[in-house]
C-alpha positions in Angstrom: 77.8 110.0 71.0 79.0 110.1 74.8 82.2 108.3 75.5 80.4 106.3 78.3 78.2 104.8 75.6 81.2 103.6 74.0 83.4 102.6 76.8 81.9 100.6 79.7 82.2 102.4 83.0 83.7 100.8 86.0 81.5 98.3 87.8 80.3 98.8 91.2 82.6 95.7 92.5 85.4 97.5 91.0 84.6 100.8 92.5 83.8 99.1 95.8 87.2 97.3 95.4 89.1 100.6 94.8 87.4 102.1 98.1 88.3 99.0 100.1 92.0 99.2 99.1 92.3 102.9 99.8 90.4 102.2 103.1 92.5 99.1 104.1 95.8 100.6 102.9 95.8 102.8 106.0 95.3 99.9 108.6 98.0 97.7 106.8 100.4 100.5 107.1 99.5 100.9 110.9 100.1 97.1 111.3 103.4 97.5 109.6 104.5 100.3 111.6 103.7 98.3 114.7 105.8 95.3 113.2 108.7 97.6 112.3 108.7 99.2 116.0 108.9 95.5 117.3 111.6 94.4 115.1 113.5 97.6 116.1 113.3 97.0 119.8 114.6 93.4 119.1 117.3 94.5 117.1 118.5 97.2 119.6 118.4 94.5 122.3 115.8 96.1 124.6 114.7 92.7 125.6 118.0 91.3 126.4 117.9 92.7 129.8 115.7 90.7 132.1 114.2 93.8 133.9 112.5 94.6 130.5 110.6 91.3 130.7 108.5 91.8 133.6 107.0 88.5 133.1 110.3 86.5 132.9 111.1 88.4 136.2 107.7 87.3 137.9 108.4 83.8 136.8 111.8 84.1 138.6 110.3 85.7 141.7 107.8 83.0 142.0 110.2 80.1 141.5 112.7 82.0 144.3 110.0 82.7 146.9 109.8 79.1 148.3 113.7 78.8 148.4 113.8 82.2 150.4 110.5 81.1 152.4 112.4 77.7 153.2 115.3 79.5 154.8 113.4 82.2 156.5 110.6 79.7 158.0 112.8 76.4 158.6 116.6 76.6 157.9 117.2 79.6 160.0 114.9 78.9 163.0 116.4 75.4 163.1 120.0 76.4 163.4 118.9 78.8 166.3 116.8 76.1 167.9 120.0 73.7 167.8 122.4 76.4 168.9 119.9 77.2 171.7 119.7 73.4 172.8 123.3 73.2 172.9 124.3 76.4 174.7 126.2 77.5 171.5 124.2 80.8 170.6 126.8 83.2 169.1 129.5 80.6 168.7 131.6 80.0 165.9 129.7 76.8 165.0 126.4 78.7 164.7 128.1 81.4 162.5 129.3 78.6 160.5 125.9 76.9 160.0 124.3 80.0 158.9 126.9 80.8 156.5 126.8 77.5 155.0 122.8 77.8 154.8 123.0 81.4 153.4 125.8 79.9 150.9 123.3 77.2 149.9 120.4 79.7 149.3 122.5 82.1 147.4 123.8 79.2 145.2 120.2 77.8 144.7 118.9 81.4 143.8 122.0 81.8 141.1 121.3 78.4 139.8 117.6 79.4 139.2 118.6 82.7 137.9 120.9 80.9 135.4 118.2 78.4 134.1 115.7 81.2 133.9 117.3 83.8 132.3 120.2 82.5 130.5 118.0 80.4 128.2 115.7 83.5 127.5 118.8 85.7 126.8 120.0 83.0 124.3 116.6 82.9 122.6 116.3 86.7 122.6 119.7 86.8 120.9 118.6 84.3 118.1 115.5 86.6 117.7 117.6 89.6 117.6 119.6 87.5 114.7 116.4 86.7 112.9 115.3 90.2 113.0 118.3 91.5 111.4 117.9 88.8 108.8 114.5 89.7 108.1 114.8 93.6 108.4 115.4 94.0 104.3 111.8 92.2 103.8 110.2 94.3 106.6 111.5 97.3 105.4 110.5 96.4 101.6 106.7 95.4 102.8 106.1 98.8 104.1 105.5 99.8 100.6 102.9 97.2 99.8 99.9 99.2 101.1 101.0 102.2 98.7 101.6 100.1 96.0 98.3 98.5 96.5 96.5 101.7 96.4 98.6 102.9 93.4 97.5 99.9 91.6 93.9 100.4 92.6 94.3 104.2 91.3 95.8 103.0 88.1 92.7 101.0 87.4 90.6 104.3 87.7 93.4 106.4 85.7 93.2 104.0 82.9 89.4 104.0 82.9 89.3 108.0 82.9 91.9 108.0 79.8 89.9 105.5 78.1 87.0 107.9 78.3 89.1 111.0 77.4 90.5 109.4 74.5 87.0 108.2 73.0 85.6 111.8 73.7 88.6 113.0 71.7 88.2 110.7 68.9 84.7 111.4 68.6 85.3 115.1 68.6 87.9 114.8 65.9 85.7 112.6 63.9 82.9 115.2 64.0 85.3 117.9 63.1 86.7 116.0 60.1 83.1 115.0 58.9 82.8 118.0 56.5 86.1 117.4 54.8 85.0 113.3 54.6 81.8 114.2 53.0 83.4 116.4 50.4 85.9 113.7 49.7 83.4 111.3 49.2 81.1 113.7 47.2 84.2 114.2 44.8 84.8 110.7 44.3 81.1 110.4 43.4 81.3 112.6 40.7 84.3 111.0 39.2 82.6 107.7 39.1 79.2 109.2 37.5 81.6 110.6 34.6 83.0 107.3 34.0 86.0 108.0 35.7 86.9 110.8 33.4 87.0 114.5 34.3 86.6 117.6 32.2 89.6 118.6 30.1 90.3 121.6 27.9 92.8 121.4 25.1 94.3 123.9 22.7 95.8 123.1 19.3 97.0 125.2 16.3 96.6 124.6 12.7 99.1 125.4 10.1 98.7 129.1 9.3 95.0 128.8 9.8 94.6 130.0 13.4 94.0 128.1 16.4 91.0 125.9 17.4 89.8 124.4 20.5 88.4 121.0 20.8 
């Protein structure tokens, strides 16, 4: 009797599931690798530098451009016009007016930078701390795809072991069949004789030789 006649084979759904686990495990590992790389970059503080965040820098530039344009197109020309009208071009008063306007622009740009980059820096520091706290879970999760594949393989191995064990038991029973038949035959003979076997006894009489019963 074949083992597969006694042990139900894996269903097609089980086989498909095992194949899917093997296929998906590779994609899951790639995903985890990307997550780990991102977490590592955060842990190393690569995003703490504003230069490493082009979107943040672009946001700052977009907000700073109107302030610079206002100085170039309105404030500075107005100072020159007033100096020309009053005949004080090159005077200490004109220089002071330009100095005050430039200081105002610098202060405005500084405040803009503080309001833009400092919250981003604080947020990134918090993300860095969170990444450090969750590093253990991320490191452990990298083994999940392998564990899933291992469990899937275990199903197949258990099934194969069942088939091998059943085959071994069948072969063993076949090999022991003659001995079992002989034992059963011997038990049958004993039952047919009333449970008594043949016996031979030897006795001796007083001086008259021996006799057999």
